[in-house]
Each structure stands twice: as C-alpha cells, then as structure tokens.
N, C-alpha and C positions, 0 to 999 in steps of 0.2 A: 504495498499499498503505500502509495506518496501523498505528497500534499503540494498543489501548485498553488504560487501565487503570481496571480494575474493582476498586471498594473496596465492601466491607460496611461497613455503620454501625459506630459505637464502640457500646460496651454501652450498653443502653438501661435503662428505670428499669421494670425487670419487679417489684419488690417494692414500685412504690408505686401511688397511684390514677391516676396519668397514665404508661402504658408508654412513650408516644410522645415522648420526650426522654431527651437521654443523662445518665448519671449524670457524677459527677466524673471517675472512670475513663475512661467515655468520651469526655470532652472531650481527657482526657490522651491516649488513644490516638490521636485524629484528630490533635492537635498533632504528636506524636511522628514520625506519618507525613508530615505537611509537613515537619518538619526533615530526613527522610531524603530527600525531594525536593529540598532548599535543597543538602546536601550531594553529591547526585547531579546537580547542575545541571540538572534536569530543568524543561522549558517544556511547556505544553499550549495548542494551537490551539482546542480545544472543551473547554467545561466544564460538566459537568452534574451535577444529583441528581434524585431522586422529588421527589413534591410534599410527604412525610411531613416532620414536624418533626425526627425523629432523622437523617434523610437531610441534610437543609438544614443542621442542625449538626455534622454531621461534614464536608459538603464546605467550611464555613466555617472549620472546625477546621484542616483541611489546608492551605488558603488562606492563614491569618493569615503564618505563618511565610515564606512566598514574598511575601507583602505587604512585611513587616517588611524583606527582601531587596531591594525595587523589583524583584522579578520581573513583568513584565508577563504578564496573561492574559486572554482575553475575558470579558465579562460573564457570570455564570454563568447557566443555562437550568433551569428546571423541566420536567421529563417524567414525565407520571403513567404512562408506560408502564414505569418502574423502580420503581414502588411494589411492595411486599410485596403479598401476598394480603390482602384484607379481614379483619379480625379477624373479622365475620361469619360468613363463610364457614366457618371451623373450628369456631365456635360451633353453627354451624346442623347440620354434619356429626357433632359431638359428640353434639347431642342426639338424632341418630338411631341413632348408636351405643350410646347409653347405653339406647335401649327395648329394646334386642336382646342386651345383655352386661351383668347385673348385674355384674360384677366393673371394669367400665370403669366405670359408672355409681357405684359406691363409690368410685373412684379419682378420679374425676371432682369429688365432693363435697370429697373430702379436700384435692384441690388448690384448691379454692374458698375454703376454710376458712383453710389455711395461707396462702395468696396474700393474701387479706383482711387476715391478721396481720401482714404482712411479713414471714414467715418465709423465710429464704433455702433451706430444703429444699423448697418449692414449684417451685425450677426444675427440680430433677431429675425431680418428678413432670408437670410440664408437659413437659418433654423426652420422656415416655415417651407421653404423653396423644398431642402433637401427632405424634409418629412414627405411630400406628394411623389417625389422622386423614389426615395426607398419604398413607399408603400406599392408604388407600382412595378416595383422591380423584384420585391418579395413576392407578390402577386402571380410573377409570372407574366404581366402584361406586356413586361419588355425582356429579353432576355439576349441582347446583344450590347457589348461584344463579349459580354458571357452570363449566365442566368446567375440567379442568385442561389440555386441548388449546388452549380460548379462552385462558386465561390464559398459555402458553405462546407463542401469537402476538404476543398482546399485548407480551411482552418484548421478542420478538424484533423489533418492530416499531420498537422506540427504535432499534435501529442504523439504522434508514433515516432518521432524524433527523438523523445525524450528517453536516456538511457535506461535499461531496466532496473538497473541498481540505485537510482536516482531517489532518495527520499523525500528531498526538499528543492523545489524547483521555483525560481524567479524566471517570469516572462514579462517583457516591456511590450506592449502592442498599442493598438487603437481601439474606438468604441465598437466599433462593428465587432471585430472577432470578439471582444469580451462579450457583446450582446448576443452573438451566435453559440460561444460555449456555455453562457449563463441558460439562455432558453433551452439548449440540450439536456442541461444539467437539470432542469425543472422541468422536463419532458413537456414542455411546450411545442403547441404547433408551430410552424415557422411563421404564420402570419400575427401572433401574437408576440413575436421577438421586437417588433418597433418600439411597443414602450419603453421596452428596456435600453432601447438606443437613444431614446430623448433625452435620460436621467442620467447617464454613467458621467459621473466627476472626472476631471484632470486629474491623474495620479490616484485615481481610486483603487482601494486593494479589494479583490476577489479572490476569495480561497475556495480551493476545491479539492475535494478527493479523487486521485485516481488510481484505480483497482481493476485488474482482469480487463482493460480495456473499456471501463465505464468510469463516467464521471459525474460525481453527485457534489452539491452545493453546500457550503460550510457557512460562507458570510459573503454578501455581494455589495459592492458599491458603498464599501466603508472607506472613511478618511479619519483614522484616529491620530493621525500626524498633524492634521488641520485642526488648530482650536481659534483661529481667527478668521471670520467670515470673508472678510476682503481678501483671504488669499485663495478662494474656490472662486472655481471656474467651471462651465459646461463646452466653452469654444476657445 
C-alpha cells in the first residue's frame, strides 16, 4: 500500500504574456507547503512532476525546505502524463462554440482584450469560458484534438509509473489531473468531475491510498500550509 500526495501547481501567471510560470505568490505557496512537509517530518520515496514549467517550479519550491533541512529524497522525475490539457485544445473547442453561440463569442473577445491588457477581471471571465469548454469536452460533444476519455486514460497511466516499492509519493500536477484522479477515487461518473475542477486551489494537497491498482481518497483539496486567506488562489 502506498500513499500519494498530489499537489496542484502554485498560482500561474495568468495576467502575463507567459502563463506557464509561477507568480511570486505561486512560489510562496509552494514554499509554504514544503515547510509544512518539514514540520510534519514527511519523507518521499518517489518524487515527480509534469513537464510544464509551473509544475516543475512548484515541485522545486516544495522540495527546497526539505533540502535545507537535509531531508533525503530521490531525484525528481518528469512525467508528461501529469500535464494539464494542451491550451490548444480549449482554444480549438472555444472557436467551435463561438460559431454557434454569439454570446459566447462576445465573451471570448472581451476576455482576450482584458487578458492582453493584464486586467485581473479577465480571470473571472476565463473561469466562465473554460467551464463551458470543459463541459462540452467531458460530455463528448467535442473530441478533437483528443477526447476527454483519452486524456483521462493518459493521466491514470501516470500511476503505473510509480515504483512498486514506493510507499510515499509526491506528485506536482495541475487542476484537471487532480480532478480526474479525485473523481475516479470517489467512483464518480466523468460528467461529475467538473464541479471538482472548479474549486481546486493552487498548491492544494490531495492525498490518496494506492493499492493493487486502485486509488482511494484520504483527503481532497486541503491547504493546511496556508493560514492567510490572502495567500489563497484558484487561478
């Protein structure tokens, strides 16, 4: 039996020209979680992240306090199976929806203008747009460039990369893989994964039992390392 500690990346740079990197807040969130691991005297037998910059930065931020304390851990591994879905996927689906829904098209253009200007209000609009896109993707209305089922299987395959003798596993990933594994652990239908995607906080800690190829929940979307509400974020 193993225990998986699955962490969503810290706050990403959604208002900048390059989303795939952490903000100062994102770096702080990751470091706080690492300090929590130190206080709890936690050790890990397998450590991995996706290949995205924000995921690797989050893992490094969590590991820095452990390094400072002299805690031993294995060399981190990069697993593409832990990556978020490709940004091109949501844009592809959004373009299809905009052709059929004038209101969606108007909102999409407003988002682009606000995001280009670095306006914080663009986050809330993006949140609404992505929920519509994800809903149609999960329901199978759109399956290009790849279907949700294909993506789900890819995420699950990451668990098969865990060494059989690892007892404590730390994985840094993104919100959709967290939602997928959480939903599967709760035995939810895939159409019920969406509510989980909406509320997964940056650097939230999700703990699972992994035994005989089965995943079971222990705790989901917790943030024991964050005591100040100003340090919490969803995007």
